[in-house]
VEXDREN-2710 file (C-alpha; in Angstrom, 1 decimal):
% VEXDREN-2710
k/r/px/py/pz
1/UNK/58.1/-40.1/-12.4
2/UNK/60.8/-42.4/-12.6
3/UNK/63.3/-41.0/-10.0
4/UNK/60.3/-43.1/-7.2
5/UNK/61.8/-46.0/-8.1
6/UNK/65.4/-45.5/-7.9
7/UNK/65.7/-47.0/-4.4
8/UNK/69.6/-46.3/-2.8
9/UNK/70.4/-48.0/-0.4
10/UNK/74.0/-48.2/0.7
11/UNK/75.7/-50.2/4.2
12/UNK/78.4/-49.1/3.4
13/UNK/79.1/-53.4/1.6
14/UNK/79.7/-50.8/-1.7
15/UNK/79.3/-55.1/-3.3
16/UNK/75.7/-54.2/-1.9
17/UNK/75.2/-50.9/-2.5
18/UNK/72.2/-49.9/-4.4
19/UNK/71.7/-47.7/-6.9
20/UNK/70.4/-48.0/-10.0
21/UNK/67.1/-50.0/-11.7
22/UNK/66.0/-50.8/-15.1
23/UNK/63.4/-49.1/-16.3
24/UNK/61.9/-50.5/-20.0
25/UNK/59.6/-47.8/-21.6
26/UNK/57.2/-47.4/-24.7
27/UNK/56.5/-44.0/-26.4
28/UNK/53.5/-44.5/-28.1
29/UNK/53.1/-40.4/-30.7
30/UNK/49.8/-39.1/-31.9
31/UNK/50.4/-37.6/-35.0
32/UNK/47.7/-34.8/-37.2
33/UNK/46.9/-37.3/-39.9
34/UNK/45.6/-39.8/-37.0
35/UNK/48.7/-41.8/-38.1
36/UNK/51.5/-42.9/-34.9
37/UNK/54.1/-44.4/-34.3
38/UNK/55.1/-46.8/-31.2
39/UNK/59.4/-46.6/-29.8
40/UNK/60.4/-48.9/-26.7
41/UNK/63.5/-49.2/-25.0
42/UNK/65.2/-49.8/-21.7
43/UNK/68.2/-47.9/-20.7
44/UNK/70.2/-47.6/-17.1
45/UNK/68.7/-45.4/-14.3
46/UNK/69.8/-43.5/-11.3
47/UNK/68.7/-41.0/-8.9
48/UNK/71.1/-38.1/-11.0
49/UNK/71.1/-35.1/-12.5
50/UNK/71.4/-32.7/-14.6
51/UNK/72.5/-28.6/-14.9
52/UNK/71.5/-25.8/-17.2
53/UNK/74.0/-25.6/-19.4
54/UNK/73.7/-29.9/-20.1
55/UNK/70.9/-28.8/-21.6
56/UNK/68.0/-31.2/-22.0
57/UNK/67.8/-34.6/-20.7
58/UNK/71.9/-34.9/-19.5
59/UNK/73.0/-38.6/-19.8
60/UNK/76.2/-40.8/-18.1
61/UNK/79.4/-40.3/-18.7
62/UNK/81.0/-43.4/-20.5
63/UNK/83.7/-43.5/-18.3
64/UNK/84.3/-42.4/-14.0
65/UNK/81.3/-41.7/-12.4
66/UNK/82.8/-38.4/-10.8
67/UNK/83.9/-34.9/-11.3
68/UNK/87.2/-34.6/-9.3
69/UNK/90.2/-34.8/-11.2
70/UNK/92.5/-36.3/-8.5
71/UNK/91.7/-38.3/-5.5
72/UNK/92.8/-38.5/-2.1
73/UNK/92.6/-41.4/-0.4
74/UNK/94.0/-42.1/3.9
75/UNK/96.8/-43.7/3.4
76/UNK/95.6/-48.0/4.4
77/UNK/92.1/-48.0/3.0
78/UNK/90.5/-48.1/-0.5
79/UNK/89.4/-46.5/-3.8
80/UNK/86.3/-47.2/-4.8
81/UNK/85.7/-45.6/-7.5
82/UNK/82.5/-46.0/-10.0
83/UNK/82.8/-46.7/-13.0
84/UNK/80.6/-47.2/-16.1
85/UNK/81.1/-50.8/-17.9
86/UNK/77.3/-50.3/-19.8
87/UNK/77.2/-50.5/-23.3
88/UNK/79.7/-47.5/-25.1
89/UNK/81.5/-47.7/-21.6
90/UNK/84.6/-48.0/-19.5
91/UNK/87.1/-50.6/-21.2
92/UNK/89.4/-50.8/-19.0
93/UNK/91.6/-48.9/-16.4
94/UNK/94.8/-48.7/-16.0
95/UNK/96.6/-48.3/-12.3
96/UNK/100.7/-46.6/-11.6
97/UNK/102.9/-45.4/-9.7
98/UNK/105.4/-43.0/-11.8
99/UNK/106.1/-44.2/-14.8
100/UNK/105.0/-48.1/-13.6
101/UNK/101.6/-49.4/-15.2
102/UNK/100.7/-52.0/-11.4
103/UNK/97.6/-53.7/-12.8
104/UNK/95.3/-53.4/-15.2
105/UNK/90.8/-54.2/-15.2
106/UNK/89.4/-55.1/-18.0
107/UNK/85.6/-54.9/-18.5
108/UNK/82.8/-57.4/-20.3
109/UNK/82.0/-55.5/-23.4
110/UNK/78.0/-55.8/-23.8
111/UNK/76.2/-58.8/-24.8
112/UNK/75.1/-58.8/-29.0
113/UNK/71.7/-61.0/-29.4
114/UNK/73.3/-63.8/-31.5
115/UNK/70.5/-66.6/-33.1
116/UNK/71.4/-69.5/-35.2
117/UNK/67.9/-71.6/-36.9
118/UNK/68.5/-75.4/-37.4
119/UNK/70.2/-74.8/-41.2
120/UNK/71.9/-77.9/-41.5
121/UNK/76.0/-76.3/-41.7
122/UNK/78.3/-79.3/-43.9
123/UNK/82.4/-78.2/-43.9
124/UNK/84.5/-81.7/-44.5
125/UNK/81.8/-84.4/-44.8
126/UNK/80.8/-83.8/-41.2
127/UNK/77.3/-82.2/-40.2
128/UNK/76.6/-78.8/-37.4
129/UNK/73.4/-78.3/-36.4
130/UNK/72.4/-75.8/-34.5
131/UNK/69.5/-74.7/-33.2
132/UNK/70.2/-72.2/-30.3
133/UNK/69.2/-68.4/-28.9
134/UNK/71.2/-65.9/-27.0
135/UNK/69.3/-63.5/-25.3
136/UNK/70.1/-59.8/-25.3
137/UNK/70.9/-58.1/-22.6
138/UNK/73.8/-56.1/-21.7
139/UNK/76.6/-56.7/-18.4
140/UNK/75.3/-57.9/-15.2
141/UNK/77.8/-55.2/-13.3
142/UNK/76.8/-51.6/-15.5
143/UNK/78.2/-49.3/-12.3
144/UNK/81.9/-51.7/-11.4
145/UNK/83.9/-49.9/-9.0
146/UNK/87.6/-50.6/-9.1
147/UNK/89.9/-50.9/-5.6
148/UNK/93.5/-50.2/-8.1
149/UNK/96.5/-50.3/-6.0
150/UNK/97.6/-49.1/-2.5
151/UNK/100.8/-47.3/-4.0
152/UNK/99.0/-46.5/-7.3
153/UNK/99.0/-42.3/-8.1
154/UNK/97.9/-42.3/-11.2
155/UNK/94.8/-43.7/-12.7
156/UNK/93.9/-44.1/-16.5
157/UNK/90.4/-44.8/-17.6
158/UNK/89.5/-46.0/-20.8
159/UNK/86.9/-45.5/-23.1
160/UNK/84.9/-47.8/-26.1
161/UNK/85.7/-45.0/-28.0
162/UNK/89.4/-45.4/-26.9
163/UNK/90.1/-42.2/-25.0
164/UNK/91.4/-41.6/-21.9
165/UNK/90.6/-39.5/-18.6
166/UNK/93.5/-39.4/-15.9
167/UNK/92.7/-39.0/-12.0
168/UNK/95.6/-38.7/-9.7
169/UNK/95.1/-40.1/-7.2
170/UNK/97.1/-38.6/-3.4
171/UNK/97.0/-40.9/-0.2
172/UNK/97.6/-38.6/3.0
173/UNK/99.3/-40.1/6.1
174/UNK/97.0/-37.8/8.9
175/UNK/98.7/-38.1/11.7
176/UNK/97.2/-34.1/13.7
177/UNK/93.8/-35.7/13.4
178/UNK/91.8/-38.8/12.4
179/UNK/90.4/-38.0/9.3
180/UNK/86.4/-39.0/8.8
181/UNK/85.4/-40.6/5.3
182/UNK/81.9/-39.0/3.5
183/UNK/79.7/-40.6/1.4
184/UNK/77.0/-39.3/-0.7
185/UNK/75.2/-39.7/-4.4
186/UNK/76.8/-37.3/-6.1
187/UNK/75.4/-35.8/-9.5
188/UNK/75.0/-39.4/-10.8
189/UNK/73.3/-41.0/-8.2
190/UNK/76.3/-43.1/-7.6
191/UNK/77.9/-43.3/-4.1
192/UNK/80.5/-41.0/-3.9
193/UNK/84.0/-40.9/-1.0
194/UNK/84.6/-37.5/0.2
195/UNK/87.8/-37.5/3.2
196/UNK/87.9/-35.2/5.7
197/UNK/91.7/-34.9/6.7
198/UNK/91.3/-32.2/10.1
199/UNK/89.9/-30.8/12.5
200/UNK/86.2/-32.2/13.7
201/UNK/84.5/-29.9/15.9
202/UNK/81.5/-32.7/17.3
203/UNK/78.2/-29.9/19.2
204/UNK/74.8/-31.0/20.4
205/UNK/72.0/-29.2/20.1
206/UNK/68.8/-30.1/21.8
207/UNK/65.1/-28.4/22.3
208/UNK/62.2/-30.0/24.4
209/UNK/58.6/-27.9/25.9
210/UNK/57.8/-28.9/29.0
211/UNK/54.0/-29.6/31.3
212/UNK/53.5/-27.9/34.4
213/UNK/52.7/-30.9/37.1
214/UNK/50.4/-31.1/39.6
215/UNK/52.3/-31.8/42.9
216/UNK/50.3/-30.7/45.9
217/UNK/48.6/-33.7/47.7
218/UNK/46.0/-35.0/50.8
219/UNK/45.4/-36.0/53.6
220/UNK/43.7/-36.0/57.4
221/UNK/45.8/-35.3/58.8
222/UNK/48.0/-32.8/57.2
223/UNK/45.3/-31.4/54.8
224/UNK/46.8/-29.7/52.0
225/UNK/50.4/-29.1/51.3
226/UNK/52.7/-30.1/48.6
227/UNK/57.0/-31.6/48.4
228/UNK/59.1/-29.2/48.1
229/UNK/61.3/-31.7/46.8
230/UNK/58.5/-32.1/43.5
231/UNK/59.0/-30.5/40.7
232/UNK/56.3/-28.4/39.3
233/UNK/58.2/-27.9/36.0
234/UNK/58.8/-31.2/33.3
235/UNK/60.8/-30.7/30.8
236/UNK/58.9/-32.9/27.8
237/UNK/59.0/-34.4/24.6
238/UNK/63.2/-33.8/23.8
239/UNK/64.2/-32.8/20.3
240/UNK/68.6/-33.6/20.1
241/UNK/70.7/-33.0/17.0
242/UNK/73.9/-34.1/16.8
243/UNK/75.9/-32.4/14.6
244/UNK/79.3/-32.5/13.5
245/UNK/81.8/-29.9/11.7
246/UNK/84.2/-31.1/9.3
247/UNK/87.8/-29.8/6.9
248/UNK/89.0/-30.7/4.7
249/UNK/92.2/-30.1/4.4
250/UNK/93.8/-28.9/1.3
251/UNK/92.6/-29.9/-2.3
252/UNK/93.0/-29.3/-5.5
253/UNK/90.5/-26.5/-7.5
254/UNK/88.3/-30.2/-9.1
255/UNK/87.0/-30.1/-5.2
256/UNK/84.4/-26.9/-5.8
257/UNK/82.9/-29.3/-7.8
258/UNK/83.1/-31.8/-5.3
259/UNK/81.5/-30.0/-2.5
260/UNK/78.6/-29.1/-4.3
261/UNK/77.3/-32.1/-5.2
262/UNK/77.9/-33.0/-1.0
263/UNK/76.0/-29.6/-0.9
264/UNK/73.3/-30.3/-2.9
265/UNK/72.8/-34.1/-2.0
266/UNK/69.6/-36.5/-0.5
267/UNK/71.5/-39.2/0.5
268/UNK/74.9/-39.0/2.7
269/UNK/76.2/-41.1/5.0
270/UNK/79.5/-40.7/7.8
271/UNK/81.8/-44.3/8.4
272/UNK/82.2/-43.8/12.2
273/UNK/83.6/-46.4/14.6
274/UNK/83.0/-49.9/11.4
275/UNK/79.4/-48.9/11.2
276/UNK/77.9/-45.2/8.8
277/UNK/75.4/-43.2/10.3
278/UNK/73.0/-40.8/7.3
279/UNK/73.6/-37.0/7.6
280/UNK/73.0/-33.9/6.5
281/UNK/75.3/-31.1/5.2
282/UNK/73.7/-28.0/7.0
283/UNK/76.9/-26.0/4.9
284/UNK/74.0/-23.9/2.6
285/UNK/77.0/-21.9/1.5
286/UNK/79.6/-22.1/-1.1
287/UNK/82.6/-19.5/-1.6
288/UNK/84.8/-21.1/-5.6
289/UNK/88.1/-21.5/-4.1
290/UNK/91.0/-21.6/-6.0
291/UNK/95.1/-21.1/-6.1
292/UNK/94.8/-18.0/-7.2
293/UNK/93.0/-16.2/-5.6
294/UNK/92.8/-18.8/-1.9
295/UNK/96.2/-19.7/-2.5
296/UNK/95.3/-22.8/-0.2
297/UNK/91.9/-24.4/-1.8
298/UNK/90.2/-26.8/1.7
299/UNK/87.0/-26.2/3.1
300/UNK/84.3/-26.6/5.8
301/UNK/80.8/-28.5/5.5
302/UNK/78.3/-28.5/9.2
303/UNK/76.3/-31.3/9.1
304/UNK/73.8/-32.9/11.1
305/UNK/73.2/-36.5/12.6
306/UNK/69.6/-37.3/10.4
307/UNK/68.2/-38.7/13.4
308/UNK/67.1/-38.0/17.0
309/UNK/69.9/-38.6/19.3
310/UNK/67.3/-39.5/22.0
311/UNK/65.5/-42.7/19.8
312/UNK/62.1/-41.9/18.6
313/UNK/61.9/-44.4/16.1
314/UNK/58.3/-46.5/16.6
END
């Protein structure tokens, strides 16, 4: 039920991406002795999912909202790393190049409800009267996207419980192929980017029906006739689907999970010519790869553009 109210909208602008919604609930428990108990609450909801091994009602992790421990980024492009910064979420993110700290982003803690009544407070013969209520709530940036400095090779995210997670960054300058960026809704219901650095193959699949057209003509002078230049089998109802095959280039083992999430995603976009277009992963089989068995790891994924090349929008 909640999923129907989480509208996912992404135009390529990471500042205006819509991927979550606030949920408020009232739960009434009815017991055998006819007594009841009512509980209310609220939370942030995303269009994510859990695996069977995660157990009942898995929740968002309290740090970076990606599962890969390494990011491959195209030289000159920004990284947009989604981080949960709500209650008990990430406290800060440090960006390093080698042993040099480049920058630190600190995230605001949740707002705590404060209430003061009309009591008179006296200090040093001065009267202070307070009558104010600070409404409860949380930080407006529940999911924050950080953009590390261009020379970052390591991101350390510190959670509110002081635990840390480290994400490595490798910047790639591809000189032979034109890298292609794919954005998709990952397991946690947030938009994640993935670069494909190697070979790209485009194709198109065209299907259509046809109908038989009557080309007979009749005149008083020549009688019934037809033109040898007029077609009788007329193609119609064209459906044109463009496809693209992309290769990641060499990546680490953590991208097994990334490719799986990409294949399971309900929302996927391809970045082309400063515009994003919806696509659908067509590859439905994933062979998990390891450095032990496969030495060098890369993935090839087929996509269909999620629209008809011939404009049929009405």
